[in-house]
C-alpha positions as CSV (number, residue, x, y, z in Angstrom):
1,M,13.4,18.0,0.5
2,I,15.1,17.6,-2.8
3,R,14.1,19.2,-6.1
4,L,14.0,16.8,-9.2
5,T,12.5,16.9,-12.7
6,G,9.7,14.6,-13.6
7,L,9.6,13.0,-17.1
8,N,6.9,15.6,-17.9
9,H,9.7,18.3,-17.4
10,K,8.0,19.7,-14.3
11,E,9.6,20.1,-11.0
12,V,8.8,17.7,-8.2
13,V,10.0,18.0,-4.6
14,I,10.6,14.8,-2.7
15,N,11.1,14.2,1.0
16,A,14.6,12.6,0.9
17,S,14.1,11.1,4.3
18,I,11.5,8.7,3.0
19,I,13.2,7.4,-0.1
20,E,13.4,3.5,0.1
21,K,15.3,2.8,-3.1
22,I,16.4,4.3,-6.4
23,E,16.6,2.3,-9.6
24,E,17.5,3.0,-13.3
25,V,15.3,1.1,-15.8
26,P,16.5,3.2,-18.0
27,E,14.8,6.2,-16.4
28,T,15.4,6.8,-12.7
29,V,12.6,5.4,-10.5
30,I,12.4,6.6,-6.9
31,T,10.4,4.4,-4.5
32,L,9.3,5.9,-1.3
33,L,8.6,4.0,2.0
34,N,4.8,4.4,1.4
35,G,5.1,2.6,-2.1
36,N,4.7,5.8,-4.2
37,K,7.0,5.8,-7.2
38,Y,8.3,8.8,-9.1
39,L,10.0,8.8,-12.6
40,V,12.6,11.6,-12.9
41,E,15.2,12.8,-15.4
42,E,18.1,12.9,-13.1
43,S,20.5,9.9,-12.9
44,I,21.0,7.9,-9.7
45,D,24.3,9.7,-9.1
46,E,22.5,13.1,-9.4
47,V,19.8,12.1,-7.0
48,I,22.3,10.8,-4.4
49,D,24.4,14.1,-4.7
50,K,21.1,16.1,-4.1
51,I,20.3,13.8,-1.0
52,I,23.9,14.3,0.4
53,E,23.5,18.1,-0.1
54,F,20.1,18.0,1.6
55,K,21.6,16.1,4.6
56,K,24.5,18.6,4.8
57,R,22.1,21.5,4.9
58,I,20.0,19.8,7.6
59,N,23.1,19.0,9.8
60,N,24.5,22.5,9.5
61,A,21.2,24.3,10.2
62,K,21.1,26.6,13.1
63,Y,17.9,26.7,15.1
């Protein structure tokens, strides 16, 4: 899960594993596999960085 900021300045937590695509139009639009869309304040690069950090945490987790 990644924490992002919606355009209403409230935090939204999105499952990074179900992101289908990310676009800037000019705000950043995240489309999930189920078709839901989220508008966020972060840039595409910031979202990608958060996804990479999430994947690193998952891969390094000890069970």
